[in-house]
DOZATI-156700 format. One record per residue (C-alpha): x negated, z negated, y; residue number from 1; residue in three letters. Coordinates in steps of 0.5 Angstrom, whole numbers. Layout:
// DOZATI-156700
@x->X	z->Z	y->Y	pos->NUM	code->Ala .
...
// end
This chain:
// DOZATI-156700
@x->0	z->0	y->0	pos->1	code->Met .
@x->-6	z->-2	y->5	pos->2	code->Asn .
@x->-9	z->5	y->3	pos->3	code->Gly .
@x->-3	z->8	y->5	pos->4	code->Gln .
@x->-2	z->5	y->11	pos->5	code->Gly .
@x->-10	z->6	y->13	pos->6	code->Asn .
@x->-9	z->13	y->12	pos->7	code->Gly .
@x->-3	z->14	y->17	pos->8	code->Arg .
@x->-7	z->10	y->21	pos->9	code->Ala .
@x->-13	z->15	y->21	pos->10	code->Arg .
@x->-8	z->21	y->21	pos->11	code->Trp .
@x->-6	z->18	y->27	pos->12	code->Arg .
@x->-12	z->17	y->30	pos->13	code->Arg .
@x->-15	z->24	y->29	pos->14	code->Arg .
@x->-8	z->27	y->32	pos->15	code->Arg .
@x->-10	z->22	y->38	pos->16	code->Arg .
@x->-17	z->25	y->38	pos->17	code->Asn .
@x->-15	z->32	y->37	pos->18	code->Gly .
@x->-10	z->32	y->43	pos->19	code->Ser .
@x->-15	z->28	y->48	pos->20	code->Ile .
@x->-20	z->33	y->46	pos->21	code->Ala .
@x->-15	z->39	y->47	pos->22	code->Val .
@x->-13	z->36	y->53	pos->23	code->Ala .
@x->-20	z->35	y->56	pos->24	code->Leu .
@x->-22	z->43	y->54	pos->25	code->Ala .
@x->-16	z->45	y->58	pos->26	code->Leu .
@x->-18	z->41	y->64	pos->27	code->Leu .
@x->-25	z->44	y->63	pos->28	code->Ala .
@x->-22	z->50	y->63	pos->29	code->Thr .
@x->-18	z->49	y->69	pos->30	code->Gly .
@x->-23	z->46	y->73	pos->31	code->Gly .
@x->-28	z->52	y->71	pos->32	code->Gly .
@x->-23	z->57	y->73	pos->33	code->Glu .
@x->-21	z->54	y->80	pos->34	code->Ala .
@x->-28	z->54	y->81	pos->35	code->Leu .
@x->-29	z->61	y->79	pos->36	code->Ala .
@x->-23	z->63	y->84	pos->37	code->Thr .
@x->-26	z->59	y->89	pos->38	code->Gln .
@x->-32	z->63	y->89	pos->39	code->Tyr .
@x->-30	z->70	y->88	pos->40	code->Ala .
@x->-25	z->69	y->94	pos->41	code->Gln .
@x->-31	z->66	y->98	pos->42	code->His .
@x->-36	z->72	y->96	pos->43	code->Arg .
@x->-30	z->77	y->98	pos->44	code->Ile .
@x->-29	z->73	y->105	pos->45	code->Ala .
@x->-36	z->72	y->107	pos->46	code->Ala .
@x->-38	z->80	y->105	pos->47	code->Ser .
@x->-32	z->82	y->110	pos->48	code->Val .
@x->-33	z->77	y->115	pos->49	code->Gln .
@x->-40	z->80	y->115	pos->50	code->Arg .
@x->-39	z->87	y->114	pos->51	code->Ser .
@x->-33	z->88	y->120	pos->52	code->Ile .
@x->-36	z->82	y->125	pos->53	code->Gly .
@x->-30	z->78	y->124	pos->54	code->Leu .
@x->-30	z->71	y->128	pos->55	code->Asp .
@x->-28	z->67	y->122	pos->56	code->Ser .
@x->-27	z->68	y->115	pos->57	code->Ala .
@x->-21	z->72	y->113	pos->58	code->Pro .
@x->-16	z->69	y->108	pos->59	code->Gln .
@x->-17	z->72	y->101	pos->60	code->Val .
@x->-13	z->71	y->95	pos->61	code->Arg .
@x->-16	z->74	y->88	pos->62	code->Val .
@x->-10	z->76	y->83	pos->63	code->Lys .
@x->-11	z->76	y->75	pos->64	code->Gly .
@x->-12	z->71	y->70	pos->65	code->Phe .
@x->-17	z->69	y->68	pos->66	code->Pro .
@x->-22	z->70	y->74	pos->67	code->Val .
@x->-28	z->67	y->70	pos->68	code->Ser .
@x->-28	z->73	y->66	pos->69	code->Leu .
@x->-27	z->78	y->71	pos->70	code->Gln .
@x->-33	z->75	y->74	pos->71	code->Leu .
@x->-37	z->76	y->68	pos->72	code->Ala .
@x->-35	z->83	y->67	pos->73	code->Arg .
@x->-37	z->84	y->75	pos->74	code->Arg .
@x->-30	z->87	y->77	pos->75	code->Val .
@x->-24	z->83	y->81	pos->76	code->Ile .
@x->-17	z->86	y->78	pos->77	code->Thr .
@x->-14	z->85	y->85	pos->78	code->Glu .
@x->-15	z->81	y->92	pos->79	code->Ala .
@x->-11	z->81	y->98	pos->80	code->Asp .
@x->-14	z->80	y->104	pos->81	code->Ile .
@x->-11	z->78	y->111	pos->82	code->Thr .
@x->-14	z->77	y->118	pos->83	code->Ala .
@x->-12	z->77	y->125	pos->84	code->Ala .
@x->-16	z->80	y->132	pos->85	code->Gln .
@x->-20	z->85	y->128	pos->86	code->Val .
@x->-24	z->89	y->133	pos->87	code->Pro .
@x->-22	z->97	y->131	pos->88	code->Ala .
@x->-28	z->100	y->134	pos->89	code->Ala .
@x->-35	z->99	y->135	pos->90	code->Leu .
@x->-37	z->104	y->140	pos->91	code->Asn .
@x->-34	z->105	y->147	pos->92	code->Gly .
@x->-27	z->101	y->149	pos->93	code->Arg .
@x->-25	z->96	y->143	pos->94	code->Val .
@x->-18	z->97	y->140	pos->95	code->Leu .
@x->-16	z->90	y->137	pos->96	code->Thr .
@x->-12	z->90	y->131	pos->97	code->Ile .
@x->-7	z->84	y->131	pos->98	code->Gln .
@x->-6	z->83	y->124	pos->99	code->Asp .
@x->-9	z->86	y->118	pos->100	code->Leu .
@x->-7	z->86	y->111	pos->101	code->Ala .
@x->-11	z->89	y->105	pos->102	code->Val .
@x->-11	z->90	y->98	pos->103	code->Arg .
@x->-16	z->91	y->93	pos->104	code->Leu .
@x->-16	z->94	y->86	pos->105	code->His .
@x->-23	z->94	y->82	pos->106	code->Gly .
@x->-27	z->90	y->87	pos->107	code->Val .
@x->-35	z->90	y->85	pos->108	code->Arg .
@x->-41	z->87	y->89	pos->109	code->Gln .
@x->-46	z->92	y->90	pos->110	code->Glu .
@x->-53	z->90	y->90	pos->111	code->Gln .
@x->-54	z->89	y->97	pos->112	code->Asp .
@x->-48	z->84	y->97	pos->113	code->Gly .
@x->-43	z->88	y->100	pos->114	code->Arg .
@x->-36	z->89	y->96	pos->115	code->Glu .
@x->-34	z->96	y->94	pos->116	code->Arg .
@x->-26	z->97	y->91	pos->117	code->Ala .
@x->-24	z->103	y->87	pos->118	code->Asp .
@x->-18	z->103	y->91	pos->119	code->Glu .
@x->-15	z->100	y->97	pos->120	code->Ala .
@x->-9	z->100	y->101	pos->121	code->Glu .
@x->-9	z->97	y->109	pos->122	code->Val .
@x->-3	z->96	y->114	pos->123	code->Thr .
@x->-6	z->94	y->121	pos->124	code->Ala .
@x->-1	z->92	y->126	pos->125	code->Thr .
@x->-3	z->94	y->134	pos->126	code->Leu .
@x->0	z->90	y->139	pos->127	code->Ala .
@x->3	z->93	y->145	pos->128	code->Tyr .
@x->-1	z->89	y->150	pos->129	code->Asp .
@x->-8	z->91	y->146	pos->130	code->Asp .
@x->-5	z->98	y->146	pos->131	code->Leu .
@x->-4	z->97	y->154	pos->132	code->Ser .
@x->-11	z->94	y->155	pos->133	code->Ala .
@x->-14	z->100	y->151	pos->134	code->Phe .
@x->-11	z->106	y->154	pos->135	code->Tyr .
@x->-11	z->102	y->161	pos->136	code->Gly .
@x->-4	z->103	y->163	pos->137	code->Ile .
@x->2	z->99	y->160	pos->138	code->Asp .
@x->4	z->102	y->153	pos->139	code->Ile .
@x->11	z->99	y->150	pos->140	code->Asp .
@x->16	z->101	y->145	pos->141	code->Arg .
@x->21	z->106	y->147	pos->142	code->Ser .
@x->28	z->108	y->145	pos->143	code->Asp .
@x->27	z->114	y->140	pos->144	code->Gly .
@x->23	z->114	y->133	pos->145	code->Asp .
@x->16	z->113	y->133	pos->146	code->Asp .
@x->16	z->114	y->141	pos->147	code->Gln .
@x->13	z->109	y->146	pos->148	code->Val .
@x->14	z->108	y->153	pos->149	code->Met .
@x->8	z->109	y->158	pos->150	code->Ala .
@x->8	z->106	y->165	pos->151	code->Thr .
@x->3	z->106	y->171	pos->152	code->Thr .
@x->3	z->105	y->178	pos->153	code->Arg .
@x->1	z->111	y->183	pos->154	code->Val .
@x->-1	z->110	y->190	pos->155	code->Pro .
@x->5	z->112	y->195	pos->156	code->Leu .
@x->10	z->113	y->189	pos->157	code->Leu .
@x->10	z->106	y->185	pos->158	code->Gly .
@x->12	z->106	y->178	pos->159	code->Gln .
@x->12	z->112	y->174	pos->160	code->Val .
@x->13	z->112	y->166	pos->161	code->Ser .
@x->13	z->117	y->161	pos->162	code->Ala .
@x->15	z->117	y->154	pos->163	code->Ser .
@x->10	z->119	y->148	pos->164	code->Ala .
@x->10	z->121	y->141	pos->165	code->His .
@x->5	z->116	y->137	pos->166	code->Val .
@x->3	z->119	y->130	pos->167	code->Gly .
@x->-4	z->121	y->126	pos->168	code->Val .
@x->-9	z->124	y->130	pos->169	code->Ala .
@x->-14	z->124	y->125	pos->170	code->Gly .
@x->-17	z->121	y->119	pos->171	code->Ala .
@x->-18	z->115	y->123	pos->172	code->Arg .
@x->-15	z->116	y->129	pos->173	code->Ala .
@x->-8	z->114	y->132	pos->174	code->Ile .
@x->-6	z->119	y->138	pos->175	code->Gly .
@x->0	z->120	y->143	pos->176	code->Leu .
@x->3	z->126	y->144	pos->177	code->Asp .
@x->9	z->130	y->146	pos->178	code->Asp .
@x->8	z->126	y->153	pos->179	code->Val .
@x->14	z->127	y->157	pos->180	code->Arg .
@x->16	z->125	y->165	pos->181	code->Leu .
@x->22	z->127	y->169	pos->182	code->Ser .
@x->22	z->133	y->173	pos->183	code->Glu .
@x->21	z->130	y->180	pos->184	code->Asn .
@x->14	z->127	y->178	pos->185	code->Val .
@x->8	z->130	y->183	pos->186	code->Pro .
@x->3	z->134	y->179	pos->187	code->Pro .
@x->-2	z->128	y->181	pos->188	code->Ala .
@x->1	z->123	y->177	pos->189	code->Ala .
@x->3	z->127	y->171	pos->190	code->Arg .
@x->-4	z->129	y->170	pos->191	code->Thr .
@x->-6	z->121	y->171	pos->192	code->Leu .
@x->-2	z->120	y->165	pos->193	code->Leu .
@x->-3	z->126	y->161	pos->194	code->Glu .
@x->-10	z->124	y->162	pos->195	code->Lys .
@x->-10	z->117	y->160	pos->196	code->Ala .
@x->-6	z->118	y->154	pos->197	code->Leu .
@x->-11	z->124	y->151	pos->198	code->Glu .
@x->-15	z->118	y->149	pos->199	code->Arg .
@x->-15	z->117	y->141	pos->200	code->Gln .
@x->-14	z->110	y->139	pos->201	code->Ala .
@x->-20	z->109	y->133	pos->202	code->Pro .
@x->-20	z->105	y->127	pos->203	code->Leu .
@x->-27	z->106	y->126	pos->204	code->Asp .
@x->-29	z->99	y->124	pos->205	code->Ser .
@x->-25	z->99	y->118	pos->206	code->Leu .
@x->-28	z->100	y->111	pos->207	code->Pro .
@x->-31	z->106	y->110	pos->208	code->Glu .
@x->-27	z->111	y->105	pos->209	code->Gly .
@x->-20	z->109	y->108	pos->210	code->Leu .
@x->-16	z->115	y->111	pos->211	code->Ala .
@x->-10	z->114	y->116	pos->212	code->Leu .
@x->-3	z->116	y->112	pos->213	code->Arg .
@x->2	z->114	y->117	pos->214	code->Ser .
@x->4	z->111	y->123	pos->215	code->Val .
@x->10	z->108	y->126	pos->216	code->Ala .
@x->12	z->105	y->132	pos->217	code->Ala .
@x->16	z->98	y->131	pos->218	code->Thr .
@x->19	z->92	y->136	pos->219	code->Asp .
@x->12	z->88	y->134	pos->220	code->His .
@x->7	z->94	y->135	pos->221	code->Gly .
@x->4	z->100	y->132	pos->222	code->Ile .
@x->4	z->100	y->125	pos->223	code->Val .
@x->-2	z->104	y->121	pos->224	code->Ala .
@x->-2	z->105	y->114	pos->225	code->Leu .
@x->-8	z->107	y->111	pos->226	code->Met .
@x->-11	z->108	y->104	pos->227	code->Ser .
@x->-17	z->110	y->100	pos->228	code->Gly .
@x->-21	z->111	y->94	pos->229	code->His .
@x->-28	z->108	y->93	pos->230	code->Asp .
@x->-28	z->104	y->98	pos->231	code->Val .
@x->-34	z->100	y->101	pos->232	code->Glu .
@x->-32	z->94	y->105	pos->233	code->Leu .
@x->-37	z->96	y->111	pos->234	code->Arg .
@x->-35	z->99	y->118	pos->235	code->Pro .
@x->-35	z->107	y->118	pos->236	code->Arg .
@x->-39	z->106	y->124	pos->237	code->Val .
@x->-46	z->103	y->124	pos->238	code->Ala .
// end
């Protein structure tokens, strides 16, 4: 009888010890996975901040499980990056991106420490205040689809406005075209507005390999959608 009781006790101890061992293994695995995730996110954030010239590190969220296995294979399956107040041009007049959202697929670290992604999708929102500073005249949303209103003051005439269509001006530039003014606007004022709106808004400081796909005027600003393959997380303009 005692032997049977001792057998049950030993079985309960083995079961308890086994459960503890499994729990400790899970805790160790969970802790290691948390550290792997933190390391991958910090690595990508530091690379992006250094490459694009951000004042602070962007927010990075690495997806997929386990991240430790992704690191061992040297490929991060997917990562989301968000940043604010991003300089969009490195030369000449600077255009600031108010909000930047980047989704990367297949992220690898190069020998120089920069990150490269198999694919990337980017959403860049430019506030009207920043566009006004870039163009040197007031830019705001207009009533028409993808239309903005450009307004400036002209000596002796006062305030003069024109509507313009916002669209893709190149692989990495936003442009304003189809400028329309009222017929009674003097030639000098017309020339002033048209000349100011000829300037393209470049997105050259965003990662190499991205191309502009579409542009839309919204209540919050101009929203540009970009995508690309084999994207290196460094500015196109050195």
